[in-house]
All heavy atoms as an XYZ file, in Angstrom:
752
protein
N      30.828    -20.869      0.033
C      30.044    -20.671      1.237
C      30.515    -21.686      2.272
O      30.664    -22.865      1.976
C      28.560    -20.866      0.923
C      27.686    -20.794      2.135
S      25.912    -20.846      1.793
C      25.688    -22.493      1.175
N      30.734    -21.181      3.496
C      31.093    -22.056      4.617
C      29.870    -22.209      5.511
O      29.059    -21.293      5.629
C      32.227    -21.451      5.439
C      33.574    -21.463      4.756
C      34.636    -21.013      5.732
C      35.963    -20.894      5.058
N      36.722    -22.095      4.991
N      29.786    -23.350      6.155
C      28.719    -23.603      7.124
C      29.383    -24.061      8.407
O      30.245    -24.951      8.392
C      27.736    -24.678      6.601
C      27.098    -24.216      5.302
C      26.678    -24.975      7.659
C      26.234    -25.250      4.611
N      28.989    -23.435      9.520
C      29.590    -23.778     10.808
C      28.557    -23.639     11.917
O      27.657    -22.797     11.833
C      30.785    -22.871     11.079
N      28.726    -24.426     12.940
C      27.810    -24.350     14.083
C      28.141    -23.131     14.942
O      29.250    -22.582     14.869
C      27.916    -25.613     14.932
O      29.167    -25.635     15.606
N      27.191    -22.754     15.769
C      27.403    -21.641     16.692
C      28.635    -21.919     17.547
O      29.477    -21.033     17.759
C      26.149    -21.408     17.579
C      26.449    -20.412     18.682
C      24.972    -20.940     16.740
N      28.758    -23.143     18.042
C      29.889    -23.507     18.898
C      31.214    -23.338     18.160
O      32.184    -22.808     18.723
C      29.726    -24.943     19.395
N      31.283    -23.774     16.893
C      32.505    -23.625     16.099
C      32.855    -22.155     15.901
O      34.013    -21.746     16.054
C      32.344    -24.274     14.730
C      32.300    -25.784     14.724
C      32.036    -26.306     13.322
O      32.981    -26.300     12.501
O      30.887    -26.691     13.058
N      31.849    -21.363     15.547
C      32.082    -19.933     15.306
C      32.514    -19.244     16.595
O      33.433    -18.415     16.590
C      30.830    -19.264     14.688
C      31.006    -17.761     14.602
C      30.533    -19.851     13.317
N      31.874    -19.608     17.695
C      32.230    -19.015     18.986
C      33.686    -19.339     19.349
O      34.432    -18.471     19.808
C      31.290    -19.541     20.067
C      31.490    -18.915     21.414
C      30.444    -19.431     22.399
C      30.670    -18.845     23.768
N      29.710    -19.371     24.748
N      34.095    -20.583     19.114
C      35.449    -21.009     19.462
C      36.510    -20.391     18.549
O      37.641    -20.152     18.989
C      35.543    -22.535     19.419
N      36.156    -20.136     17.295
C      37.140    -19.642     16.318
C      36.598    -18.409     15.594
O      36.682    -18.300     14.372
C      37.447    -20.741     15.299
C      38.023    -21.996     15.913
C      38.205    -23.072     14.871
C      38.683    -24.356     15.522
N      38.759    -25.455     14.561
N      36.062    -17.475     16.369
C      35.387    -16.322     15.772
C      36.282    -15.554     14.817
O      35.872    -15.209     13.706
C      34.837    -15.385     16.853
C      34.053    -14.242     16.272
C      32.802    -14.450     15.726
C      34.580    -12.956     16.258
C      32.075    -13.413     15.175
C      33.858    -11.909     15.706
C      32.607    -12.129     15.168
N      37.509    -15.271     15.218
C      38.415    -14.492     14.356
C      38.628    -15.165     13.009
O      38.640    -14.503     11.966
C      39.765    -14.286     15.040
O      39.622    -13.429     16.147
N      38.786    -16.484     13.010
C      39.007    -17.214     11.759
C      37.771    -17.143     10.868
O      37.891    -16.941      9.650
C      39.358    -18.671     12.058
N      36.584    -17.291     11.462
C      35.363    -17.230     10.653
C      35.090    -15.801     10.167
O      34.602    -15.595      9.067
C      34.172    -17.801     11.418
C      34.179    -19.308     11.404
C      34.562    -20.030     12.522
C      33.821    -20.007     10.258
C      34.587    -21.419     12.502
C      33.843    -21.387     10.225
C      34.230    -22.089     11.344
O      34.253    -23.464     11.307
N      35.430    -14.827     10.997
C      35.276    -13.438     10.571
C      36.184    -13.162      9.377
O      35.769    -12.540      8.397
C      35.586    -12.492     11.732
C      35.250    -11.031     11.538
C      33.762    -10.844     11.247
C      35.639    -10.237     12.765
N      37.406    -13.654      9.433
C      38.330    -13.491      8.302
C      37.803    -14.230      7.074
O      37.836    -13.702      5.961
C      39.722    -13.993      8.671
C      40.733    -13.842      7.568
C      42.094    -13.523      8.108
C      43.116    -13.313      7.033
N      42.961    -12.065      6.319
N      37.281    -15.429      7.274
C      36.730    -16.203      6.145
C      35.556    -15.463      5.508
O      35.360    -15.529      4.292
C      36.286    -17.578      6.626
N      34.798    -14.725      6.313
C      33.626    -14.006      5.785
C      34.023    -12.856      4.870
O      33.179    -12.332      4.142
C      32.742    -13.489      6.917
O      33.308    -12.348      7.534
N      35.289    -12.466      4.889
C      35.754    -11.426      3.967
C      35.764    -11.945      2.528
O      35.693    -11.166      1.585
C      37.154    -10.947      4.365
C      37.186    -10.211      5.681
C      38.598     -9.889      6.149
O      39.575    -10.244      5.439
O      38.723     -9.300      7.226
N      35.861    -13.257      2.372
C      35.938    -13.881      1.059
C      34.633    -14.536      0.618
O      34.354    -14.617     -0.568
C      37.048    -14.925      1.047
C      38.415    -14.372      1.357
C      38.884    -13.337      0.353
O      38.603    -13.508     -0.851
O      39.519    -12.352      0.773
N      33.868    -15.038      1.592
C      32.647    -15.766      1.259
C      31.661    -15.727      2.423
O      32.017    -15.398      3.546
C      32.968    -17.217      0.900
C      33.606    -17.994      2.035
C      34.005    -19.404      1.640
O      33.389    -19.963      0.712
O      34.927    -19.942      2.272
N      30.466    -16.078      2.119
C      29.397    -16.143      3.101
C      29.686    -17.254      4.097
O      30.141    -18.333      3.720
C      28.097    -16.453      2.352
C      26.793    -16.374      3.076
C      26.394    -14.920      3.260
C      25.738    -17.089      2.267
N      29.448    -16.981      5.389
C      29.565    -18.007      6.425
C      28.192    -18.155      7.068
O      27.686    -17.226      7.692
C      30.619    -17.634      7.492
C      30.656    -18.689      8.598
C      31.994    -17.462      6.866
N      27.587    -19.336      6.887
C      26.277    -19.617      7.464
C      26.505    -20.249      8.831
O      27.278    -21.207      8.972
C      25.456    -20.569      6.564
C      24.127    -20.919      7.212
C      25.235    -19.933      5.198
N      25.824    -19.713      9.843
C      25.950    -20.211     11.208
C      24.705    -21.026     11.531
O      23.580    -20.561     11.315
C      26.109    -19.040     12.196
C      27.307    -18.178     11.788
C      26.258    -19.560     13.625
C      27.387    -16.845     12.483
N      24.933    -22.242     12.046
C      23.818    -23.140     12.324
C      23.719    -23.471     13.815
O      24.710    -23.415     14.545
C      23.961    -24.461     11.547
O      25.145    -25.137     11.981
C      24.015    -24.225     10.052
N      22.502    -23.804     14.216
C      22.247    -24.330     15.554
C      21.366    -25.559     15.361
O      20.313    -25.457     14.730
C      21.544    -23.308     16.441
C      21.282    -23.841     17.853
C      20.554    -22.850     18.754
N      21.368    -21.661     18.981
C      20.929    -20.414     18.778
N      19.702    -20.190     18.360
N      21.720    -19.397     19.000
N      21.804    -26.690     15.863
C      21.086    -27.954     15.687
C      20.786    -28.224     14.210
O      19.699    -28.669     13.846
C      19.789    -27.975     16.502
C      20.044    -27.828     17.991
O      21.022    -28.369     18.515
N      19.191    -27.091     18.671
N      21.736    -27.874     13.346
C      21.598    -28.134     11.921
C      20.750    -27.135     11.153
O      20.602    -27.244      9.940
N      20.191    -26.145     11.845
C      19.332    -25.148     11.195
C      20.061    -23.801     11.120
O      20.658    -23.354     12.106
C      18.034    -24.991     11.981
C      17.070    -24.016     11.362
C      15.798    -23.895     12.179
C      14.905    -22.841     11.556
N      13.734    -22.560     12.364
N      20.007    -23.155      9.953
C      20.655    -21.848      9.787
C      20.003    -20.823     10.713
O      18.783    -20.695     10.748
C      20.544    -21.393      8.344
N      20.835    -20.128     11.492
C      20.324    -19.110     12.423
C      20.987    -17.751     12.234
O      20.550    -16.758     12.812
C      20.485    -19.562     13.896
C      19.599    -20.749     14.187
C      21.937    -19.837     14.244
N      22.038    -17.706     11.444
C      22.725    -16.440     11.225
C      23.695    -16.551     10.073
O      23.869    -17.625      9.492
N      24.304    -15.417      9.760
C      25.240    -15.399      8.644
C      26.276    -14.300      8.864
O      25.970    -13.255      9.430
C      24.473    -15.200      7.305
C      23.814    -13.856      7.238
C      25.348    -15.432      6.123
N      27.489    -14.572      8.452
C      28.532    -13.551      8.395
C      28.716    -13.232      6.925
O      28.933    -14.121      6.109
C      29.847    -14.070      8.983
C      29.850    -14.401     10.473
C      31.171    -15.048     10.875
C      29.614    -13.146     11.295
N      28.606    -11.952      6.588
C      28.660    -11.521      5.191
C      29.898    -10.684      4.918
O      30.294     -9.874      5.757
C      27.449    -10.638      4.864
C      26.074    -11.231      4.993
C      25.023    -10.140      4.899
C      25.860    -12.239      3.896
N      30.463    -10.818      3.732
C      31.549     -9.909      3.368
C      30.971     -8.526      3.057
O      29.977     -8.407      2.350
C      32.149    -10.553      2.112
C      31.052    -11.382      1.541
C      30.190    -11.803      2.698
N      31.557     -7.497      3.625
C      31.118     -6.124      3.374
C      32.307     -5.356      2.814
O      33.364     -5.305      3.438
C      30.572     -5.465      4.657
C      29.305     -6.175      5.089
C      30.337     -3.980      4.440
C      28.670     -5.624      6.336
N      32.109     -4.796      1.626
C      33.194     -4.099      0.938
C      33.394     -2.668      1.440
O      34.509     -2.196      1.544
C      32.899     -4.053     -0.565
C      32.707     -5.408     -1.194
C      33.969     -5.957     -1.783
O      34.819     -5.155     -2.187
O      34.096     -7.183     -1.831
N      32.274     -1.981      1.728
C      32.384     -0.576      2.085
C      31.137     -0.131      2.863
O      30.246     -0.937      3.135
C      32.583      0.288      0.837
C      31.500      0.077     -0.219
O      30.350     -0.245      0.147
O      31.792      0.253     -1.409
N      31.096      1.144      3.208
C      29.967      1.687      3.965
C      28.655      1.579      3.202
O      27.599      1.415      3.801
C      30.225      3.147      4.350
C      31.287      3.294      5.427
O      31.624      2.282      6.077
O      31.800      4.417      5.614
N      28.711      1.657      1.870
C      27.492      1.527      1.064
C      26.882      0.135      1.218
O      25.667     -0.016      1.330
C      27.767      1.823     -0.411
C      28.048      3.292     -0.671
O      27.648      4.135      0.156
O      28.664      3.597     -1.704
N      27.729     -0.897      1.223
C      27.243     -2.264      1.454
C      26.553     -2.363      2.806
O      25.489     -2.955      2.930
C      28.395     -3.273      1.429
C      28.817     -3.695      0.048
O      28.140     -3.304     -0.934
O      29.821     -4.429     -0.053
N      27.186     -1.795      3.819
C      26.626     -1.840      5.175
C      25.283     -1.117      5.228
O      24.318     -1.613      5.814
C      27.605     -1.227      6.170
C      27.167     -1.219      7.628
C      26.869     -2.634      8.121
C      28.226     -0.566      8.489
N      25.189      0.043      4.582
C      23.944      0.800      4.576
C      22.830      0.036      3.860
O      21.702     -0.044      4.353
C      24.153      2.164      3.906
C      22.930      3.037      3.954
C      23.166      4.419      3.379
O      24.296      4.723      2.936
O      22.209      5.199      3.361
N      23.143     -0.554      2.710
C      22.140     -1.349      1.982
C      21.653     -2.523      2.819
O      20.459     -2.819      2.864
C      22.708     -1.841      0.648
C      22.709     -0.785     -0.435
C      23.078     -1.386     -1.784
N      24.471     -1.812     -1.854
C      25.484     -1.019     -2.170
N      25.274      0.248     -2.431
N      26.710     -1.485     -2.226
N      22.569     -3.187      3.490
C      22.211     -4.326      4.328
C      21.334     -3.878      5.497
O      20.309     -4.494      5.789
C      23.478     -5.008      4.843
C      23.278     -6.248      5.694
C      22.623     -7.352      4.875
C      24.612     -6.724      6.249
N      21.724     -2.791      6.139
C      20.939     -2.290      7.273
C      19.532     -1.889      6.836
O      18.543     -2.202      7.519
C      21.656     -1.101      7.926
N      19.404     -1.221      5.695
C      18.086     -0.825      5.207
C      17.251     -2.036      4.783
O      16.051     -2.080      5.026
C      18.213      0.155      4.040
C      18.673      1.555      4.408
C      18.901      2.391      3.155
C      17.690      2.236      5.337
N      17.895     -3.025      4.182
C      17.165     -4.206      3.725
C      16.530     -4.960      4.885
O      15.476     -5.570      4.720
C      18.105     -5.130      2.956
N      17.134     -4.888      6.049
C      16.616     -5.618      7.206
C      15.948     -4.714      8.240
O      15.605     -5.162      9.326
C      17.725     -6.450      7.853
C      18.045     -7.649      7.003
C      19.032     -7.595      6.037
C      17.309     -8.810      7.133
C      19.293     -8.683      5.227
C      17.557     -9.904      6.330
C      18.551     -9.836      5.382
O      18.800    -10.916      4.569
N      15.726     -3.466      7.892
C      15.084     -2.522      8.812
C      13.561     -2.629      8.695
O      12.981     -2.351      7.652
C      15.517     -1.088      8.470
O      14.683     -0.152      9.113
N      12.914     -3.029      9.779
C      11.446     -3.126      9.779
C      10.820     -1.750      9.558
O       9.820     -1.623      8.864
C      10.957     -3.732     11.088
C      11.279     -5.188     11.215
C      10.783     -5.769     12.526
C      11.188     -7.221     12.631
N      10.745     -7.826     13.881
N      11.411     -0.725     10.136
C      10.888      0.634      9.993
C      10.974      1.092      8.530
O      10.015      1.658      7.996
C      11.653      1.597     10.890
C      11.115      3.005     10.868
C      11.884      3.928     11.795
O      12.917      3.574     12.346
N      11.379      5.133     11.967
N      12.101      0.842      7.879
C      12.266      1.248      6.477
C      11.299      0.485      5.580
O      10.674      1.059      4.691
C      13.716      1.023      6.032
C      14.003      1.511      4.642
C      13.968      2.862      4.347
C      14.310      0.620      3.628
C      14.223      3.318      3.061
C      14.573      1.063      2.345
C      14.532      2.417      2.065
N      11.155     -0.832      5.807
C      10.214     -1.626      5.005
C       8.789     -1.129      5.205
O       7.998     -1.092      4.270
C      10.325     -3.108      5.358
C      11.578     -3.738      4.774
C      11.542     -5.234      4.876
N      11.162     -5.679      6.207
C      11.776     -6.602      6.909
N      12.796     -7.218      6.412
N      11.362     -6.929      8.104
N       8.449     -0.730      6.426
C       7.116     -0.193      6.695
C       6.888      1.104      5.921
O       5.812      1.313      5.342
C       6.949      0.043      8.190
O       5.716      0.643      8.466
N       7.893      1.977      5.897
C       7.788      3.226      5.130
C       7.581      2.937      3.651
O       6.742      3.566      2.994
C       9.053      4.078      5.304
C       9.241      4.775      6.637
C      10.643      5.361      6.727
C       8.200      5.869      6.816
N       8.327      1.976      3.109
C       8.181      1.618      1.700
C       6.800      1.037      1.418
O       6.174      1.379      0.412
C       9.254      0.615      1.281
C      10.666      1.155      1.117
C      11.623      0.019      0.766
C      10.730      2.242      0.074
N       6.327      0.156      2.301
C       4.998     -0.442      2.117
C       3.914      0.636      2.119
O       3.008      0.622      1.289
C       4.700     -1.471      3.205
C       5.515     -2.745      3.056
O       6.055     -2.974      1.952
O       5.615     -3.504      4.040
N       4.009      1.574      3.065
C       3.023      2.666      3.135
C       3.086      3.535      1.884
O       2.054      3.940      1.345
C       3.235      3.508      4.387
C       2.827      2.789      5.649
O       2.026      1.853      5.613
N       3.365      3.213      6.774
N       4.280      3.820      1.411
C       4.438      4.637      0.200
C       3.840      3.927     -1.009
O       3.148      4.545     -1.825
C       5.916      4.951     -0.040
N       4.077      2.622     -1.114
C       3.513      1.855     -2.240
C       1.990      1.875     -2.203
O       1.331      1.994     -3.237
C       4.033      0.423     -2.214
C       5.477      0.313     -2.619
C       5.952     -1.131     -2.656
N       7.344     -1.190     -3.031
C       8.307     -1.684     -2.263
N       8.021     -2.189     -1.087
N       9.545     -1.694     -2.686
N       1.424      1.755     -1.011
C      -0.038      1.779     -0.866
C      -0.600      3.142     -1.276
O      -1.628      3.227     -1.935
C      -0.443      1.454      0.569
C      -0.251     -0.001      0.928
C      -0.540     -0.258      2.398
C      -0.193     -1.686      2.770
N      -0.285     -1.927      4.210
N       0.077      4.210     -0.871
C      -0.365      5.560     -1.237
C      -0.296      5.764     -2.746
O      -1.205      6.337     -3.349
C       0.468      6.613     -0.512
C       0.130      6.733      0.955
C       0.896      7.847      1.651
O       1.562      8.657      0.958
O       0.834      7.904      2.885
N       0.771      5.286     -3.355
C       0.909      5.415     -4.809
C      -0.195      4.627     -5.508
O      -0.819      5.113     -6.454
C       2.310      4.960     -5.273
C       3.357      5.984     -4.809
C       2.360      4.774     -6.785
C       4.783      5.527     -4.968
N      -0.453      3.404     -5.035
C      -1.509      2.574     -5.623
C      -2.879      3.227     -5.480
O      -3.754      3.053     -6.337
C      -1.516      1.192     -4.975
N      -3.051      4.019     -4.422
C      -4.325      4.701     -4.189
C      -4.392      6.048     -4.921
O      -5.341      6.804     -4.744
C      -4.543      4.908     -2.690
N      -3.362      6.339     -5.730
C      -3.361      7.578     -6.504
C      -2.929      8.799     -5.719
O      -3.143      9.927     -6.154
N      -2.277      8.611     -4.593
C      -1.860      9.736     -3.759
C      -0.422     10.170     -4.014
O       0.074     11.080     -3.386
C      -2.012      9.381     -2.275
C      -3.431      9.125     -1.856
C      -3.501      8.783     -0.392
C      -4.921      8.452      0.027
N      -4.993      8.016      1.417
N       0.253      9.511     -4.946
C       1.641      9.854     -5.231
C       1.741     10.990     -6.238
O       0.736     11.550     -6.679
N       2.980     11.333     -6.592
C       3.199     12.338     -7.623
C       3.825     11.637     -8.828
O       4.409     10.564     -8.703
C       4.100     13.497     -7.132
C       5.502     13.000     -6.764
C       3.451     14.222     -5.979
C       6.476     14.109     -6.434
N       3.715     12.256     -9.971
C       4.251     11.638    -11.181
C       5.776     11.621    -11.135
O       6.415     12.387    -10.418
C       3.793     12.407    -12.422
O       4.493     13.636    -12.517
N       6.340     10.733    -11.932
C       7.794     10.601    -12.039
C       8.428     11.930    -12.420
O       9.402     12.387    -11.802
C       8.095      9.524    -13.084
C       9.539      9.257    -13.301
N      10.266      9.893    -14.264
C      10.396      8.434    -12.664
C      11.515      9.473    -14.220
N      11.624      8.575    -13.263
N       7.879     12.601    -13.440
C       8.436     13.882    -13.898
C       8.341     14.955    -12.825
O       9.283     15.719    -12.613
C       7.726     14.345    -15.169
C       8.058     13.464    -16.368
O       9.123     12.798    -16.348
O       7.252     13.424    -17.313
N       7.189     15.020    -12.136
C       7.032     16.016    -11.069
C       8.044     15.774     -9.949
O       8.618     16.718     -9.402
C       5.614     15.992    -10.496
C       4.591     16.594    -11.443
O       5.000     17.288    -12.400
O       3.384     16.358    -11.232
N       8.267     14.517     -9.605
C       9.241     14.203     -8.559
C      10.615     14.744     -8.928
O      11.263     15.420     -8.137
C       9.329     12.685     -8.330
C      10.445     12.299     -7.409
C      10.272     12.364     -6.036
C      11.674     11.894     -7.909
C      11.307     12.030     -5.172
C      12.712     11.559     -7.063
C      12.525     11.622     -5.691
N      11.074     14.433    -10.146
C      12.413     14.862    -10.539
C      12.495     16.369    -10.733
O      13.527     16.976    -10.420
C      12.889     14.102    -11.776
C      13.231     12.692    -11.392
C      12.545     11.563    -11.718
C      14.302     12.276    -10.538
N      13.130     10.470    -11.134
C      14.214     10.871    -10.407
C      15.323     12.939     -9.881
C      15.116     10.134     -9.636
C      16.230     12.191     -9.121
C      16.109     10.814     -9.003
N      11.432     16.992    -11.217
C      11.426     18.454    -11.327
C      11.533     19.093     -9.951
O      12.302     20.034     -9.749
C      10.157     18.941    -12.037
C      10.186     18.656    -13.525
O      11.247     18.517    -14.120
N       9.010     18.555    -14.116
N      10.777     18.578     -8.986
C      10.854     19.097     -7.611
C      12.242     18.867     -7.018
O      12.789     19.729     -6.324
C       9.804     18.441     -6.719
C       8.389     18.894     -7.031
O       8.220     19.870     -7.796
O       7.442     18.268     -6.507
N      12.832     17.715     -7.299
C      14.170     17.402     -6.787
C      15.204     18.350     -7.350
O      16.095     18.799     -6.639
C      14.555     15.966     -7.136
O      13.722     15.065     -6.483
N      15.084     18.653     -8.646
C      16.027     19.583     -9.264
C      15.879     20.969     -8.671
O      16.869     21.653     -8.413
C      15.817     19.619    -10.773
C      16.303     18.356    -11.462
C      15.938     18.319    -12.940
O      15.454     19.333    -13.479
O      16.149     17.255    -13.548
N      14.642     21.397     -8.411
C      14.428     22.710     -7.808
C      15.010     22.762     -6.406
O      15.615     23.753     -6.007
C      12.934     23.048     -7.762
C      12.261     23.301     -9.106
C      10.757     23.514     -8.906
C      12.868     24.511     -9.791
N      14.861     21.681     -5.653
C      15.388     21.635     -4.287
C      16.908     21.668     -4.249
O      17.505     22.169     -3.309
C      14.903     20.382     -3.557
C      13.430     20.449     -3.195
O      12.849     21.558     -3.233
O      12.856     19.385     -2.874
N      17.553     21.132     -5.292
C      19.013     21.049     -5.295
C      19.682     22.270     -5.912
O      20.895     22.384     -5.887
C      19.467     19.780     -6.020
O      19.135     19.855     -7.385
N      18.911     23.192     -6.468
C      19.496     24.391     -7.063
C      20.081     25.286     -5.983
O      19.623     25.315     -4.852
C      18.436     25.167     -7.856
C      18.035     24.493     -9.142
C      16.986     25.279     -9.907
O      16.528     26.320     -9.423
O      16.616     24.829    -10.998
N      21.098     26.036     -6.363
C      21.743     26.978     -5.453
C      20.784     28.138     -5.206
O      20.412     28.857     -6.143
C      23.045     27.467     -6.090
C      23.854     28.362     -5.170
O      23.332     28.789     -4.124
O      25.023     28.619     -5.505
N      20.373     28.358     -3.950
C      19.409     29.428     -3.661
C      19.957     30.828     -3.907
O      19.205     31.782     -4.015
C      19.082     29.233     -2.174
C      20.195     28.433     -1.620
C      20.776     27.638     -2.754
N      21.294     30.950     -4.055
C      21.875     32.263     -4.316
C      21.821     32.620     -5.790
O      21.992     33.777     -6.154
C      23.340     32.324     -3.813
O      24.098     31.333     -4.512
C      23.398     32.094     -2.318
N      21.607     31.615     -6.643
C      21.489     31.872     -8.070
C      20.084     32.337     -8.400
O      19.113     31.867     -7.829
C      21.800     30.610     -8.872
C      23.238     30.213     -8.857
C      23.493     29.003     -9.723
O      22.615     28.636    -10.532
O      24.576     28.417     -9.588
N      19.991     33.267     -9.336
C      18.693     33.768     -9.765
C      18.081     32.811    -10.760
O      18.750     32.370    -11.700
C      18.887     35.149    -10.403
C      17.749     36.074    -10.143
C      18.057     37.460    -10.689
O      18.781     38.201    -10.025
O      17.558     37.768    -11.795
N      16.835     32.434    -10.540
C      16.165     31.516    -11.459
C      15.510     32.305    -12.576
O      14.917     33.358    -12.362
C      15.088     30.722    -10.727
C      15.686     29.680     -9.849
C      14.755     28.786     -9.137
N      13.405     28.651     -9.641
C      12.401     28.215     -8.922
N      12.575     27.890     -7.676
N      11.201     28.094     -9.434
N      15.627     31.757    -13.780
C      14.953     32.387    -14.917
C      13.684     31.615    -15.201
O      13.725     30.405    -15.377
C      15.874     32.399    -16.135
O      16.242     31.094    -16.478
N      12.586     32.301    -15.209
C      11.303     31.630    -15.457
C      10.568     32.324    -16.577
O      10.687     33.416    -16.887
C      10.452     31.636    -14.192
C      11.096     30.809    -13.127
C      10.198     30.635    -11.923
O       8.965     30.740    -12.037
O      10.734     30.387    -10.866
């Protein structure tokens, strides 16, 4: 992990960006961490990071957890059964 001030990162941004490919770069202002440059391997990493810091996504998860705790959710088996039905090819005939 590297630690650098905002001024250092601003002056040598390309070098710190390259360093972030290998390790975390913590950016400080007046000795306090204010940001970070993270290594990202692929689009999945970027998506996970964006969702982890999305206030809207966290709000959706919190609301869903509250609904489940209040008994308003569906069972694990029902969820997966519904998911399988949704993913079936609509042109295929279902046997029931």
